[in-house]
C-alpha positions, -999 to +999 in steps of 0.1 A: -327-258+336-309-274+365-333-293+388-325-308+422-346-327+448-342-316+484-356-339+510-362-324+545-357-352+571-365-342+607-360-371+631-388-361+656-424-364+646-455-356+668-477-385+655-450-411+648-417-404+666-386-414+646-408-425+616-381-418+590-360-445+606-388-470+609-386-502+589-404-503+556-399-535+538-364-541+551-352-505+546-359-473+565-386-449+553-361-422+544-339-447+525-370-458+505-379-422+497-343-414+486-341-445+465-374-438+448-364-403+439-330-413+426-345-440+405-366-415+386-335-400+369-352-366+368-328-347+390-293-333+386-288-340+423-307-354+453-299-338+487-312-347+521-314-319+547-316-333+582-311-323+619-303-359+628-269-376+632-287-410+630-303-401+596-271-387+583-252-419+593-279-441+577-277-423+544-239-420+541-228-428+506-263-428+492-268-391+486-256-356+495-265-346+531-268-312+547-270-308+584-296-282+594-306-265+626-332-283+647-357-255+653-374-253+618-412-253+620-417-269+586-398-289+559-396-260+535-379-239+562-354-267+567-343-268+530-346-230+527-318-227+552-295-237+523-314-219+495-284-197+486-261-228+485-282-249+461-268-249+425-301-252+408-328-232+390-356-254+404-356-270+439-382-298+444-391-302+480-399-339+485-411-349+519-390-376+536-421-396+545-434-399+509-417-430+495-444-438+469-444-406+447-447-414+410-423-403+383-451-391+359-464-366+384-430-351+391-422-350+354-454-330+348-443-304+375-408-300+359-422-298+324-446-270+335-419-250+352-396-254+322-419-237+297-410-200+289-446-189+292-447-201+328-418-182+342-442-161+363-452-192+383-432-193+416-443-227+431-460-258+418-475-286+437-501-314+434-537-321+444-561-350+440-599-353+447-611-367+480-637-392+472-651-401+507-670-374+526-656-385+560-620-378+548-630-342+539-634-334+576-600-351+586-577-322+598-547-344+589-556-339+553-548-304+540-574-293+515-569-268+487-592-247+465-580-232+432-591-207+406-602-215+371-565-216+360-555-241+387-538-215+409-542-218+446-567-196+464-565-212+499-553-242+519-571-254+550-574-283+574-612-277+573-635-290+546-633-265+518-653-254+500-682-254+524-713-269+507-743-247+513-759-264+483-750-297+468-730-295+436-704-310+414-674-292+430-647-316+443-628-313+475-591-316+468-564-329+490-530-312+488-500-335+482-471-321+501-445-317+473-433-283+463-413-272+433-397-238+440-378-215+417-346-207+435-356-170+439-389-180+454-372-204+479-348-176+489-377-153+495-395-179+515-365-183+537-364-146+544-400-144+555-410-153+590-441-175+595-472-157+585-505-153+604-526-178+584-497-203+583-494-202+621-531-207+628-536-235+603-501-249+606-498-252+568-466-239+552-482-235+518-502-206+532-470-186+537-465-188+499-499-174+493-497-147+521-464-135+504-483-130+471-465-157+452-481-175+422-488-210+433-499-235+406-516-269+414-515-298+390-539-328+393-519-358+405-523-389+383-514-412+411-527-411+447-499-415+473-501-418+510-474-402+532-464-420+564-477-399+592-491-425+617-485-460+629-515-471+607-499-455+576-467-475+583-486-508+586-504-500+554-472-492+536-455-524+547-486-544+536-485-526+503-449-536+497-455-572+506-483-576+481 
């Protein structure tokens, strides 16, 4: 099975403009992300898909770069623009602002998708439990609930499941990495944004609304994407320790 990593890299960001070009321990955030993914040696190729001349220039010679249109509403749409062009069976969408993803978690995704008995699974992603109750109500954290087999039932920015009674059920945060079979990514590209996706602003909901099989694995390592100025400060402090 041929596997590539495709990294959507939009220059503009609502909460932290230009964040992918921000300094992170002497390198830009996007350079850190690309370097981390390449160092895993899990992929046949690593490709960045960007709308930015600045990002393209920064990464020249480091990886393959595709220039996308600017009007994509999510990272998956950005890489899906080139779905037919990707020479791969499995395309792993790695967010450009996730420089601390761990190899073992991505290995687990690829291993699951490689097994013959799992060919009916269209998309795989990661989740981890939210341990602090205040974080459950944070709309910046996308939450996910799954069935007994670990397949996604729903994603939301609200605290799900609602607790009418106290119990042992965890609230899980979705980690924004998506492993698509090529056929699933092509189908995603052909589908316009769906109603629940538009109201929650969560691209994973389009996958569910299309009726795809979406598997969630429990992440062994908790990572923090760089969405805000505070996240960037934390990340720089983490690297300096």
